[in-house]
Structure formats: C-alpha cells, structure tokens
N, C-alpha and C positions, 0 to 999 in steps of 0.2 A: 176820209182816212180816220182810222181808229187805232189807238195805242194799247187797247185792253183786249187781250186774246180771248179772255173768258166771255166776252160779249158776242162772239161769233157762234152762230148756229152751225155753220159748216165753214171749213177754211181750207183752200187749196194752197198748201205751202210749197208747191213747186213753182209758183209764180214769184219771181225775184227780180227786183230792179232797184233803182234809186229814184228819189224825189227830190227836186231842187226847190228850196223855199226862196221867198222874195229876197232875203238877205244873202243869198248866194251859197248858203250851206246845202250839201247834200245829205240826205238820211236814207237808210236802207228800208226797203219795203220787202217784207218776207212772206207775203201771202195776200190772198183776196178771196172774197165770196160774199156771204150774206149774214145779216144781223136781223134777228126777230124782234119786233117792237109791238107793244100793246097800245092801241089807240084809246082815247078817252072813252069811247063808247063800248070798250071791251074787245073789239075786233083786233085780230093780230095780222100783221103784215110783215113782209120782208123787205129790207132795203138791200138791193143787190150791188155787186161790184164794189163792195167796200174794200178799201186797201188796208192791210195790217201793217202799220208802221210802229214797231216797238218803242222808238224813241219819242213818240208823240205824247205830250203831257195833256193835251185836250184834243177832243175829237172835232173833226171839220167836215162840213157838208159843202159840196161844190155846187154853186149855182149853175155853172156851165153844164155840168153833166145832168142836172135836173132838167134844164131846158132841152137837152138833146134826147132826153127820155120822154119828152112831150108834156112836162108840167109847165104851167104858167106861173111866173113870179111877179109880184107887185110889192114895191116898197113905197109907202106913202105915209106921211105924217107920223114917222117914227115907228111904223108898224111893218113887219115882214110877213107876207102872206104867200102861200103856196097853194095852187088850185090844180085839180085833175083837169087836163085839157079836154078830155072826152065829154064829161058831164059838167064841168065847171064847179065841182064840189070843193069846198074849202078843206084842204088836207092839214095845213099847219098855220098857226098864227103866233107870233111872238113880238115883242117890243124891244126897242133900242135900249140898251143898258148904258150905265154911266161911262163905261170904257168904250162905247161906240161899237159894240158887238150886238148881234142878235142871238141870245142864248136860247137853246132848245132843250127842253127837259123830256128825254125819251123814257119811257118805261119799258124796260126789257121784258120780253116775252118769256113764259116758262117753257122749257122744252119738255115735250111729253112723247113717249114711245107709243 
C-alpha cells in the first residue's frame, strides 16, 4: 500500500474499496497498479498490484502477497531477506530498526517515453 500518488508509474483509479487496519479503522483505497523502482545494480523493476491509499503516511509491503507471488522470505538475527523463488537470488535485505520495523529504502525509477 502506498499513499503517494506521484510514485505510481500507472494507476487504475477505477479500483475502489476500503482497507481495515489492525486498530479497526477503515481507510479508502482509490486505485491500484504498479510502481517502478531502481535496484542497487541499476536495473529497474515494477512492483505490481500496489494499492493507492491516500491517507497512508508510510508505505507498507505485504509479506503475504509476496509469498503468494512466489518470493521466499527469511527473518533471522534481526535481518529481513527476500529471495526470488525461481533462482534463489537475494532481492532485498534490511535490518530491524529501533521501533521494531524493517524499513526499506526504495529508489524510484525515472519514467521515460
């Protein structure tokens, strides 16, 4: 889920529903599609099926959706690792922060025609 509309490479704003958070609150979702990111090696990849939730202050990545898409997730010794299931390549590594979150610093890709 992402609250920054400008990060979307494409956005289908006909997709509308509500999301329920753990505290029982509902927030509106006003679109979904894909975000372009740049990897450390310079390659660019899309993250698909990202929900646009305008009221979000921080972006969230769903471990459940990643496993459904075939990624392997390991959390060990305060490290969060995501691997490509097909080749076993490391996709992402981050470390536990003081507030017990795993922050991810994505570099957004440049859109070119």
